[in-house]
N, C-alpha and C positions, 0 to 999 in steps of 0.2 A: 504494499499499500504506500502510495506517495504521500508525503507530508502536505498539509494545506497550503495553498498559495499565500504568500505574504506580499504585500504591497507597501512601498515606502514612497510617500509624497513629500516634496520638499521644495522651499522657495529659493534657498541658497545653500552654498557649500562653504564650510570653514575648514581651512587647512590647520590641523593640529601639529604639524611637523615643523621642527626647527631646520633651517638650511644647514646643510653639511659643509663645513669649511675648517681649515686649520685654526687653532685656538678655541675649538668647541670645548666647553667644560667637560672634564673627565674625572672619573672616580680616581682617587689616589692609587697610583701604581699601574693604572691601565695604559695601553699604548696610546699615543697621540694620533689625532687625525692628520694623515699626511697625503699630499698629492705630488705626482711626478709626471712631467711631460714625457710621453713615449713617442709621439709623432707630431710634426708640425706641418702646417700648410706649405711653408716655404721649402722645406726639405723632402716631405714625403707626399704632398699633395692633399693631405687631410690632417685634422687635428685630434689627438687622442691623448688621454691621460690615464695613468694607473692611480688608484688610491688605496689606502689601508686605513682601518680603524678597528677598534674593539668591537666585539658583538654587543656590548652594553653601552656604546657611546652614542651621543645624540638622541633624538627620539628613537625609542627601541622597545622591543618586547622581550620579557625574560621568560625562560622556559624551565621546567622542572629539572633538566640536566644540569643546570647551573648549580644546584644545591644538593642533588640526590643522584647517587651512583647509577640507578636504573631508571632515572628520570627520562621523559621523552624530550625531544628537541624541537626546534622550529619547523623542521620538515614534516613533523608528525601532527601539526595542528590541521584540523579539519577545516576546509574552506568555509563551511557554514558558520564556524565558530568565529569567524572574522567579521561578521556583521552582527551587530547587537545594539539594543537601545542604551542610551547614555543616561545616567543620573549624575548631576554635578552637585557636590557639597561644597559650599563657599566657606572656607576656613581662613580667609585673609585677615580678618580682624584678630583672631586669636594668634595666628602665625606671625602677624606683624608685632605683637606684644611679646610673644614667647617663641623664639625660633626652634625650640624643642617640643613644641605642642604636638601632641599625638591624639588623633581622633578616636573617640570612645563611642560605645553604644548609646550613651546619653545624647551625643551629638546627632546620631541618626534619628533618635526619638524626637528631637527638636525639629529636625528636618521633616519628618513625617507629619508632625503636628501642623506644618505650614503647607505641605505639598502632597500629603497622602502617602500611603504605604510605598515603600521602594519596590519597584516592579521586579518580578522574577525574570531571570534570563537577561538582566541588564548588567552593564559594566559601571561600577561606581567610580567616579573620578573626583579626586580630592584637589580642589583649587586653593592653593596657598598664597598665590601672587608671587611665587619665586621666579616666575619667568622674567620679571623686571631685572634680574641679575644675570641673565643669560650672557650678556656682553661683558660681565665682570667675572670671569671664571673662579677666581679665588673667592669672591663673595658668594657665588652660586653654590660652591662646595662647602664654604664656611667652616674650614677646618681650624678649630680653636687651639690655643697654646697647650691645651690638655690632651691634644692628639685625637679629640672627638669631633666628628661632624655635627654641627648644630643646625639641623634641618628638620622641618615637620614631617609627619607621616601618620600611618595608621597604627592603632594598637592591635596586636594579634587577636585579642578578644573581639574587637570590632570585625576583623576580617572573618573570623569563624561566624560571628553572628550573621553577617551578610550572606555567606555562602550556605550556611546550614538553615537559618531561620527565614531568610528572604529569597533564597534560591537564585541569588546573583551568579554571574559566570565569570566575574573578574573584577579587578581594581586598577586604578591608574592614578597618576599624580603629575604635577608640573615640576617637581623636584627630581633629583637624581636617584631617588629610591622611594618605594612605598613605605619603607620602614622610617621611623624617626632616626635621624642620624646617630643619635646617642646609643642605639641598640646594635652592638657589634655582632650579635647572633642572628640578625635578619629574621627575627621571629614572625613578623607580619608576612614577609615573602614566603617563608617556609610554610606558614599556615595556608596561604593561597596556592602555592605550587604543589603542595602535597595532596590538594583536592582538585588538581587539574584546572585551576582558575587561571585566567589570563592576567598578565601583570604588564602594564604599560607605564613607561617612565620618561621623564623629560618631555612632557607634552607642552604644546604651545597654544596660546589664544583660547584657553578655557573660559576667559571672561566673556567671550562671544557666544557661548552656549547658554540656552535656558536651563532652569533647574531640572527640567525633564522634558522628554519629547524629541530630543535629536536622536538620530541613529549614526553609529559609528561604522565606518568602513575601513578596515585595517589591512594594509599591505605588508607583507613580510617576505624576506628572502628565505627559501626553504634550504637552509644550510645544513647539509648532511653532517651529523655528528656535532652540531653546534650547541651552544648554551643559551642562545638567544639570537636576536636579529635586529639590525636597524629596521625601522618601520616607517611607512608613510600612513599617517592616520587622518582620515577626512571625516567630518561631521556634517550630516545632512540635516539642515534646519527647516522644520515645518512652517 
């Protein structure tokens, strides 16, 4: 039996992807984004570059293989899983006051009081306002003198609630990680990826999305044996 037909109607498209260029903020220790000219119009009759970057640099998707020995990689993601409704949680006020702010179940309860129940099969996006630091890599990563990244994220309890109690299929954020930077164990990521949830990071332009109603279309490179993939993420706005 075929699944029911689904229709997406939209008025405009918002690109949630950061441009890829040298100087892109990277996780401490990750390889930099680099470009090298391989052919030129003058010498070869065409222009071509090669580039290299980490699988978790720029706007990207993380997969279970990043944290679990037998976890699946980006080439295993079903195509239909890459299209999903979006729910946007605006945490800019809290993150602006406390860069270590971690989203809790109480935050979702407050969101639901205003917007209704978080829809099942949706991807919940945390908008912290961190994109404003994208052109300031050190500020975006925000590594303190204590050696800790001070960036907002999800609590693992909130991720468990969303996937178990609300039937969501993934989480995302505009910072470099869905975990609060002060958590070296990446418990929110582990909670999501252990349950086959999608994890999107370094998203752009979340402030252009409604709290609910948008549809995400996620493009990824099916990197065989990979831990994740650079992603192109579009939002269809009704």
